[in-house]
N, C-alpha and C positions, 0 to 999 in steps of 0.2 A: 574653572570651567574647562577642564582638560578633556571632557568626553565629547566625541564626535556624535552628530545626529545619526540615529539609526531608524527613525520613523520611516516606514516604507513609502508613505505618501509624499515625503519630502526628500527622498534620496537624491533626486536630480538637483537639489539645491545645496549640496554639501559645500560648495564654494563659499557660501555665506553663513556657514553653520555655527560659528562661535563668536560670542560677543561678551562684553564686560560689565559696567555698573553705572549708577546715576546719582540723584540729588535729594531735595526736601521741600515742603510747602505749608499751606495754612488754610483756615476757615472751617466751617462746620456743616455737617449733613445730618438731617433729621432721620428718624426711623423709616419714613416712607421713601427715602432716597432724594427727597427734595431739599434744597438748601434751607437751613434753619430760618424760620420767620417768613418763608414764602409758601404760596399755595402749591400743592402737588398737581399741577396741570402741565401737560406737554406743551412745548412752545408752538406758536403758530407757524414759524419757519424754523428749519433745522440748519445747523452749521454745515458748511461745505466740507470742512475737514477739522480734525482735532490734532493740533500740532504740539509736540512737547517731548516726545521720546528721543532717545539717542541711538536707536537701533531699530531694525525691522520689528513690526508689531505682530505678536502671535495671536491675540484674541481681543474681542470687544464684546462687552455685555452691557445692556441697558437695564436700568431699574424698571420695575413694573409700571410706574407712572411716566417713564420717559424723561424725567428731569435730571437724571444722573447717569453716569456711565463708568465702567471700569475697563481699562485696557492693560495688557501685559506685553512685555517686550524682551527681545534678546539683550537689552541693556540692563537686565536684572530687576527693573522697576515695575511696579504697578502704579497706574495713575488713576486717581478719582477725579472725575470731571463733573462740573455743574453745567447743564445744558439749558441755555436761555433762548430768547428769540434771535435765531440766526448766529449764535455764538456758542463756543465751547470753552469754558474757563477751568483751568487747573485748580482744584481745591487742595489736594495733597498728592505728593509723590510718596508712595509707600515703599520704604527701603528696608530690606531684610533678607531677600534671596541672595544666594551666593553663586548663582548661575542664571541662565535665561529663565524668566518668569513665563510660564506657558498658558496659564488660565486663571481666572478669578471670577467669583460670583458673589452677589449680594446675599447676606445671610440674616436679614432682619435686624431690628433694633440697633441700627447704626453700625453694623458690622459687615465684614466681608471675609471670604476665605480665598486664599491663592495657593498655587502649587507651581513647582518649577523643576528645571533640570538638576537641581541640587538635591532632589529627593525630599524637599521640605514641604510641609503643610503649615501655613501661617494664618492665624486669625487676627484681623485688624479692627481697630476702633476707628470708624470713619469720621467721628466728631473731631478728633485731634490728629489722626494719621498715625497713631502709636501702634506698635506691634504688641498685641495682648499675649500671644503665646506662639511658640514655634515647635513643631514636632519633626525630627529628622528620622526618616524611615530607612535610610541607607544610601547606597551609591547610585541606585537606579533612578532614572528620570520619572517624574509624574507628569503625565500629559494633560489630564483634564480633571475638573472637579465639578460636581453638581450638588445642589442643596435641595433638601426635601421640601415639599409644598408648605409644610408648617414651619420651616426654617429651624427645626430641632436637630437635624442631622446633615452631615456632608459625606459624600462618597468620592474617593479619588481613584483614578485609573493609572496603573504604573507599569513600567517596563520589567518589574520583577515578577510579572505574570499574575499579579493580584489586584484586587480592588479592596479598599479599606473604608470601613464605616466609622465615622466619628460623631459623637454627641457634642453639640455646640452648647457650651455653657456661657455664662455672662462674660467671662474672660478666659475661657479654657476650651480645649479640645480633648476629648477622652475617647481613645480607640475602643470601639465596641465589638467589631467583628472584622476578620480577615477573610476575604472571599477568594478561594483558591480552586484550581482545577484546569485553567486554560493552559494550552500548550505553547502559547506565544504571548507577546506583549499585550496587556490590556490597554486599549486605546481610548475607550469611552465607558462611562458608567452613568446610570440614571435611576431615579426612584420611580416606583409606580405612583399612580394618582393618589392612592391612600397612604403612601409612604411606608408600607409594610414589606414591600419587595424591592429588590435592586436588580436591574438589568445590566449586564456587562457585554461589551463587544471587543473582540480580540483580533490580533494579526493572524490567529489560527483560523479565522473565518467564521467562528461561532458566536452566537448570541445566547447567553444563558440567563436564567433567573435564579436568584438566591433569596433566602429568608433574611430580612434585614437584621432581626434581633439575634439570631443564632449564627448566621453566616453559612448555614447549610445550603448546599446546592439542591435546588428543586428539580431542574431539568434543563436540558439544552433546547432552546426554542427553535433555533434555525441554524443551519450550516450553509454558508454561502460558497465556500471553496476558496475564495480570495480573502485577503485580510480586510477587516472592517476598520475604518479609521474613525468614523463619527456616527452618532446615533441620537435620535430625539424621540421621546414618548409623545405621541400626538394627543390632542385634546380628547377627553373621554376615557383615555387610558387603555383602550383596547387594541391599539396599533402602535407599531414602531416604524419610523423611517430611518434608513441607514445609508451611508455612503461608503464605498469600498475602493480598494487599491486598483481594481480593474476599471474604475470609472462608473460603475453601476450605482444608481440611486433607486432604491426600491422601498416599498411599504409592505410590512408583514402583519398578519393577524397574530396577536400574542397567543391566543388560545390554541390555534391549530398549527402555528408556525409557517403557514403557507404565504407565499407572495401574493398579495391582492392587487398590487399596482406596481408596475415597473415604469419609472419616469425616464426622461431623456438621459442617456449616459454622457459622461464627460470623456474626452479623448485621453485625459490623464487622471491620476487618482483624485478622488473626492476628498477634500481637506476640511470642509466646513459645512454645517447645516444650521439653519436658524428657523425658529418657530416664532410667529408673532405672539404678543401677549394674550390675544384672544383665541389663538389656535387656528385662525382662518387662513393663514398664509404660511407656506414653507418655502425656504430658499436654500439652494445648494450652491456651493462654491468649489471650484476645482483647481488643480495644478495648471490647467490650461488658461486660467484667468477668467473663465466664464462664470456668471451668476445667473441662475434661473429662479424665478418666483412663480409659485403655483398656488391656486386656490385649493384648499384641502377638501372642500365638499365634493367637487367633481374632478379634481386633479387637472384642471385646465391650466395650461401654461399662460401666465398673464404677461410677463415681460422677461426679456433676456438682455444681459449687458456683458460686454467683453472688456475686461481690463487688459490692455495690451502690454502691460509692463510687469507681468508676473503672477504668481499664484495667489489664491484667496485663502489665507490661513484663518482669518477671523471674520465673522459675519453676524449681524444683528439686525432685526427688523423693528421699526417703530410701530406703535400701536395704532396709528392712523393710516397705516398701509402706504405712507408717502415715500419713505426713505429706507434704503438698506445701507447701514454702515459696514464697511469692509476694510480689511487690513492685509498686509503682506510684506513685501520687501521694502516698502517705504517706512520712513521714521514717523509717519503720521497715519491717522485713520481717515479714510475717504468716505464721503457720502454720495450715494447714487440716488437721484430723485426718480423713484419708480412711477409715482402718480401725482399730478399729471406729468406724463412723460415729456421731457424736453425734445424738441426736434433734433438737436445735436447735443450730445453729452460732452461737457468740457473735459479736457485732459487734466486730470488732477495730480499727476505724478511728474517728477522731474526725471528725464532720461537723457543719457545714461546716468545711473546713480554713482555716488562718489566711489564705491567699491567696484564699479564696473568700468571706470575710466582707466585706460592704460596708455601712457605716453609712448609713442612709437620710437622716439629718439632718446629715451632715457630709461634704461632697464631697471635702474634703482627706483624710479617713480612708479614704474609698472609693478614692481614687487610690493611697494607701499600700498598701491591701490588694491592689490589682491590680498595681501596679508594683514594689513594694519588699519586701513581707512574706515572699516566698519566700526572699529572700536575707538580710534584715536584721531584727533585733529592736530594741526601743526601750528595753530596760532592761539595766543592767549585770549583774544576777544571771542573766539569761537567756543571757548570753555571746554569742559569735560563732556564727552559723549558717553559711550559705554565704558571706556577706560579714560584715564587722565590725558589731558593734552600733552603732546610730546614737545611742546615749545620749551626750549632751554633744557632738554633732557640730558645732554652731554655735560658731565661733571656734577650731576645731581645724584645724591644718595638715594638708593632704591626706597620706595614707599614713603617719600617725604613731601610730596607736593601738597601745599596747604589746601584744605577744603575738600580733598578727595577721600572717600571712605574706603581705604585700602583694607584688604583682608589682614587678619592677625598674622598669618604666615608671612606675608610680604613685609609687614612692619618689623618683624623680628630679624629680617635679613640685614646684612651689613656689608654692602659693597656699593660702588659708584658706577653709574652707567657711562661707559666709554666705548671706543671702537671695539675693543676686545670683548667686553661683557655683552654688548648687543649682538655681536657676531656669534658668541657662544650661545645666546638665547635661541637663535635660529639654527644653529648647528646641532646642539644637543636637545633642545626643546625646553619649554617652561617647566615641565615635570622634573627636569634635572637641575636647571639653573635657579628656578624659583619654586621649589617643591611646596605643595600645599596651597599655592596661590590660585586665583581665579582665571589666570591667563589661559587662553585656548592653546591647544597644541598646534603650533605652526612651525614647520621646519623647512629649511632650505639646505639641501645637501651639497649643492654646488657652491664651492668657495667663490667663484666668480659672481654668482648672483648675490651671495651674502655681502661681498665687498661693494657691489653696486648699490645695494640697499643701504648699507652703513654710510657710504659716501653721500647718497641723496639725503638721508636723514641729518647728517652733519650740516649740510648746506641749508636744508629747509627748516630746521628747528633752531638755528642760531639766532639769538636775540638781536644781534646787530647786523643781520644779513641784509643785503640789498637784493631786491627781487629781480632776477633776470627775465628775459623774454622767452625762456626755455619751456618749462613744463606747463601743462594746462592748469594744474592746481595753483601754481604760482601766478599764472596770468589772471586767473579768476580772483585771487586775493587782490591783485593790483587794480582790477576793474572795479572791485567793490569799494 
C-alpha cells in the first residue's frame, strides 16, 4: 500500500490516506441480492449503522431491492451485508485486494465487482464469498466501477487516464475495450441506459462518451474546467449529474452538452453522488460533510444534513426515500433518516477518532495516533484492524502473527521486530525495509520522534505490561 492518495477531492485528507487489511465470513445471497430463502422486500425499518470495517469506509452500494449492501474500505476489504428490519448483518468479508478497496457493485446472478488502489478488478461469488477472478491492471489506482443495466459488462475508472470495459462471465472478467484520451485521471465511468455507450469523467474537467464495443471516442460532451470527481446517468438516460472539485453539482443534457440545472454548490469538493433505484431522488455528498437530497423532477431541495465529523465519500439512497446511507472517516456506515425527518439527528460518529487523538504529554503516543492507529491496535482482544495487532510485536518474527493474511512479500522476509528494526521502518520507510509489502509509506526523519514512538510501542504492546494513568489510549483500555 505504498502509494499516497492523489485524488483531488480528497487531498485535504492525506493524513489518513493509507490503510492495511482484514478478515472472512459466511452465509448466502441469492441472485436478487436478498438472503437465500427470504423474500426480496426492503425492511420496514433501516439499521442506524453498519459496523464491521477496520478502517474508513470508501463506498456503499445497495442492491436494487434494498435487502443487501456492499461496502469498501481502506482496510482492503469488501463487506457484503444482509439488511433486515433495523439490522445490518455481515454475510461475507470479501478478501482479495492488496490495498484500499475503493468501490464495489452488484453484478447480477449472485456476483459483485470491486476495484481498489492496487489496480485490481475482482469478480466475487456472493453465495460463498469466494474470489472468482482477479485482473491486475498495473500500479495505478482504480477509483470506481459501474455495471451495465443488463449486468453483462463492468466499466472501471483509473488513474492511468483510462476506463476499461469488461465482459462479466459466469466466473470470469474479459477485457473488451480500453477507453483512452483523457488528459487526467478518470474518476468516474457509467453506462448509457441501453448499455451501448460509456460515459467517462476526468480530473481534466471533461465528460466524454465512447462506444462500448469498440472503445472508440465519439465526442466530448461537456468541459467543466475543474476536475470532475463523480457522475450519475439519470433516469431516462438523457441527462448526467456530476460533482466537481470546485464544489459544483450540475446536470447536463447529453445531446447538447449544456448545463440544464446547477444545484447548490458545496464549499469543498463533491465526493459522492447517489441516485435512488427509481431515479426520483439524487443526493450529493461533499468534503464539507454536507448531504443534500433533491427531487429529480423539478430539482427541489428536499432535505439537507451536515455530518460534522468529516467528508462523505460513500452515499446510497434507499428505494423508499426514507434513508441515505453514507460513509467517510468512520469505520462504519451511517444511516441518515431523510423521511420522516427527525427533529434532531443523532450524532452517529465517535469523535475524536482513534487516529485523531494525540496525547499532549507523550510524543510517542502522539506519533502512534498519527502514523499507526488507523491500521493497528495495541491489544489482543481488539484484534486485527487494517493491519495486525501490535500486541506482543517486540521479539516477533515479521509476518508470523497467526490468523492475519500477510502479503507474500512480507511472509518471505526473515527478521525480528525490535527497537532497531521498528526504528528503521520509520527512518527508511516500508518500501526499503519491507519491500513489496502492503504497508503504507510512513516516515519519521527525526531520530527523537522515532525514539519516542519506539519507546511508547515497547510499553504499550508488552504482554505483561501494567497500564499506567498516562496516555488516553491506555486509560481507555482500563476503563473498558
